[in-house]
C-alpha positions in Angstrom: -15.4 -23.1 7.0 -12.5 -24.6 4.9 -9.2 -22.7 5.0 -9.4 -22.4 1.1 -13.0 -20.7 1.8 -11.7 -18.8 4.5 -8.8 -17.2 2.8 -10.9 -16.5 -0.3 -13.4 -14.4 2.0 -11.0 -12.5 4.3 -7.7 -12.4 2.1 -5.9 -14.3 4.9 -5.4 -17.8 6.4 -7.2 -18.6 9.8 -3.8 -18.3 11.4 -3.4 -14.9 9.9 -6.8 -13.8 11.1 -6.1 -14.9 14.6 -2.6 -13.1 14.5 -4.0 -9.8 13.4 -6.8 -10.2 15.9 -4.5 -10.7 18.9 -2.5 -7.6 17.9 -5.5 -5.3 17.7 -7.8 -6.7 20.5 -6.6 -4.6 23.3 -6.9 -1.3 21.2 -8.6 1.6 23.2 -11.0 1.8 20.2 -12.8 -1.2 21.1 -13.4 -0.1 24.5 -17.1 1.0 24.3 -18.1 3.9 26.5 -21.8 4.3 24.9 -24.9 2.4 25.4 -24.7 0.8 21.8 -22.9 -2.3 22.1 -20.2 -3.0 19.5 -20.1 -6.1 17.4 -17.4 -8.6 19.0 -14.0 -7.5 17.8 -13.6 -10.7 15.8 -16.7 -10.0 13.8 -15.6 -6.3 13.2 -12.3 -7.5 11.8 -14.1 -10.3 9.7 -16.4 -7.6 8.3 -13.5 -5.2 7.5 -11.2 -7.9 5.9 -14.1 -9.2 3.7 -15.3 -5.6 2.7 -11.7 -4.5 1.6 -11.2 -7.7 -0.6 -14.6 -7.3 -2.3 -15.7 -5.0 -5.2 -18.8 -4.0 -6.9 -22.3 -4.5 -5.3 -20.7 -6.9 -3.1 -18.9 -4.3 -1.1 -21.7 -2.1 -0.6 -22.6 -0.9 3.1 -26.0 -2.1 2.7 -25.0 -5.8 1.8 -22.9 -6.1 5.0 -25.5 -4.4 7.1 -27.9 -7.0 6.0 -25.3 -9.9 6.4 -24.3 -8.9 10.1 -27.9 -7.6 10.9 -26.7 -4.3 11.9 -27.2 -0.7 10.5 -25.2 0.9 7.6 -23.7 3.3 10.0 -22.5 0.4 12.3 -20.7 -0.9 9.4 -18.9 2.3 8.6 -17.7 2.6 12.4 -16.7 -1.0 12.2 -14.4 -0.3 9.3 -12.9 2.9 10.7 -12.2 1.2 14.1 -10.4 -1.8 12.5 -8.5 0.2 10.1 -7.4 2.7 12.8 -6.5 -0.3 15.1 -4.3 -2.0 12.5 -2.7 1.3 11.6 -1.2 1.2 14.9 1.1 -1.4 13.9 2.5 0.7 11.2 5.9 1.4 13.0 6.6 -2.5 13.6 5.3 -3.6 10.1 6.2 -1.0 7.7 9.7 0.4 8.5 12.9 1.3 6.6 15.6 -1.7 6.8 18.2 -1.4 9.6 21.9 -1.9 9.0 21.9 -5.6 9.3 18.9 -5.8 6.8 20.4 -3.4 4.3 23.5 -5.5 4.4 21.7 -8.7 3.6 19.6 -6.9 0.8 22.9 -5.6 -0.6 24.3 -9.2 -0.7 21.4 -10.5 -2.5 21.6 -7.7 -5.2 25.3 -7.9 -5.5 24.7 -11.4 -7.2 22.7 -9.3 -10.0 25.5 -6.7 -10.3 23.9 -4.1 -8.0 25.8 -4.2 -4.7 24.6 -1.5 -2.4 21.1 -1.6 -3.6 18.7 -1.7 -0.7 15.3 -0.9 -2.3 13.1 -0.4 -5.4 10.7 2.3 -5.7 7.7 2.9 -8.2 4.5 4.7 -8.6 1.0 3.4 -9.0 -2.4 5.1 -9.3 -5.8 4.2 -7.9 -9.0 5.2 -9.5 -11.6 7.4 -7.5 -15.3 7.3 -8.1 -15.7 10.9 -9.7 -13.9 14.0 -10.2 -13.1 15.8 -7.1 -15.0 18.7 -6.3 -11.7 20.7 -6.0 -9.0 21.2 -8.4 -10.6 18.1 -10.2 -8.5 18.4 -13.5 -5.2 17.5 -11.7 -6.5 14.0 -10.7 -7.1 13.2 -14.2 -4.2 10.8 -15.0 -2.6 9.4 -18.3 -4.9 6.5 -18.2 -7.8 8.8 -18.5 -9.1 8.1 -14.8 -9.4 10.5 -11.9 -7.2 8.9 -9.5 -4.8 9.3 -6.4 -0.8 8.4 -6.7 1.0 6.3 -4.4 4.8 5.8 -4.2 5.7 2.4 -2.9 9.2 1.2 -1.9 10.1 -2.6 -1.3 12.9 -4.6 -0.6 14.2 -7.9 -2.3 11.6 -9.9 -0.6 8.7 -7.7 -1.8 8.3 -6.3 1.9 7.0 -2.5 1.8 9.7 -0.3 3.5 8.3 3.0 2.5 5.0 4.5 1.4 3.5 7.8 0.4 0.0 8.3 -0.9 -2.8 10.7 -1.6 -1.4 13.0 -4.5 -3.3 13.6 -7.7 -3.0 11.0 -10.1 -1.6 13.3 -12.7 1.7 14.1 -10.7 4.7 12.7 -12.2 6.4 9.9 -10.1 9.8 11.6 -10.3 8.3 14.8 -8.8 6.6 13.0 -6.0 9.8 11.1 -5.1 11.3 14.6 -4.3 8.4 14.9 -1.6 9.3 11.7 0.2 11.5 11.7 3.4 14.0 9.3 1.6 14.7 12.2 -0.7 14.7 15.2 1.5 16.4 13.4 4.4 18.2 10.9 2.6 21.3 10.8 5.0 19.0 9.3 7.6 18.1 6.3 5.3 21.2 5.7 3.1 24.6 4.7 4.2 27.5 5.6 1.8 27.3 3.4 -1.2 23.5 2.6 -0.7 20.9 3.3 -3.1 17.4 2.3 -4.6 16.6 1.4 -8.2 13.8 2.9 -10.4 12.5 3.3 -13.8 13.5 6.2 -16.2 10.8 8.5 -14.6 12.8 9.2 -11.6 15.8 11.5 -11.4 19.6 10.1 -10.9 21.2 10.9 -7.8 23.7 9.1 -5.3 20.7 7.5 -3.7 18.5 6.5 -6.8 19.7 4.7 -10.0 17.1 4.9 -12.7 17.2 3.1 -16.1 18.7 5.2 -18.8 16.3 7.4 -20.9 16.1 8.0 -24.6 18.2 8.9 -26.6 21.2 7.5 -24.6 19.1 4.4 -23.9 19.3 3.4 -27.4 23.2 2.8 -27.0 23.8 -1.0 -26.7 25.6 -0.7 -23.4 22.5 1.2 -22.0 20.2 -1.2 -23.6 22.0 -3.9 -21.5 21.9 -1.8 -18.5 18.2 -1.2 -18.7 17.4 -4.8 -19.1 19.4 -5.6 -16.0 17.7 -2.8 -14.1 14.4 -4.0 -15.3 14.9 -7.5 -14.2 15.8 -6.2 -10.7 12.9 -3.8 -10.2 10.3 -6.2 -11.3 10.2 -7.1 -7.7 8.4 -3.7 -7.2 5.9 -4.3 -9.9 5.1 -7.5 -8.4 4.8 -6.0 -5.1 2.1 -3.7 -6.4 0.5 -6.3 -8.3 0.2 -8.6 -5.1 -1.3 -5.8 -3.2 -3.8 -5.0 -5.7 -4.6 -8.7 -6.3 -5.1 -9.4 -2.4 -7.4 -6.3 -2.3 -9.7 -6.1 -5.3 -11.1 -2.6 -4.7 -7.6 -1.0 -4.6 -7.5 -1.7 -8.4 -11.1 -0.6 -8.8 -12.9 2.5 -7.9 -15.1 1.0 -5.1 -13.6 2.4 -2.1 -15.8 3.0 0.9 -14.7 6.2 2.7 -17.1 6.4 4.2 -19.9 6.2 1.5 -20.1 3.0 -0.8 -17.4 4.6 -2.9 -14.6 7.2 -2.6 -15.5 10.7 -3.4 -12.5 12.6 -2.8 -13.7 16.1 -1.8 -12.0 17.1 1.4 -9.2 16.6 3.9 -11.1 14.1 5.6 -11.6 11.6 2.7 -7.9 12.2 1.9 -6.8 10.9 5.5 -9.3 8.2 5.0 -7.7 7.2 1.9 -4.2 7.2 3.2 -5.3 5.2 6.5 -7.1 2.4 4.2 -3.7 2.5 2.3 -1.4 2.1 5.4 -4.0 -0.8 6.7 -3.4 -2.9 3.5 0.2 -2.1 3.3 0.7 -3.6 6.8 -1.6 -6.6 5.9 0.6 -7.0 2.6 3.7 -7.1 4.7 2.4 -9.5 7.4 1.4 -12.1 4.5 5.1 -11.8 3.1 5.8 -14.2 6.1 9.1 -12.3 6.9 8.1 -9.9 9.7 8.2 -10.4 13.5 5.1 -12.3 14.6 
């Protein structure tokens, strides 16, 4: 298979595929103790990467069952195993920048007038297939979709450094930020003079500088400030865009958890959603090429 075709199918290069394979191949979840033999790990990884990057009918369990010559239940188990294995890489590939990295980020941002800035935060939503069976109205967002919210923090290289997902889509970004560890235990993440940048939906604090809100935003000096803020925090918008472009079904409502589409009705589906999001953030960070190999 040509490298171009490989990347189109699996959303990574052959080198990236082998890297992920080598990282997860020894995971105990692939040690089969039953009489039913698993697919080779490489096949399970290929199936998972292709499914996560496909939407519509092409992402259905039935299509992958026919392609790989296995049952629909086996497809679901393959997806769950690979996602769980990749999630064990979370601590290495999704982590808050250390002191040295924070200093480097601050140096980059000082050139834009934001010395001390070590990250950017923004929220986004992911549509779900139908209205949840419990408290469904709180999942109805401003775009008139039933959705889940995710808060994503990245650095100046678009590496995701912190992540929280699974709250109802109607929740305000500023409110969800206050549920994050970087707010509740800010002293563990920020040194004196360090802060993140956000849009006006977030609260102003020593650790977070948002753009100005109306009516003060109408003052010329604040217009100029907001322009500079928007130029800086566009990195986060790009990060979310890259994440969604690489994994098409993040943008659509074709989640497979564990049915063909996400039906968000219980704690199990909540955990599955979070696991899937962690999996994709790990792979996003790997694709930046700025992480330990």
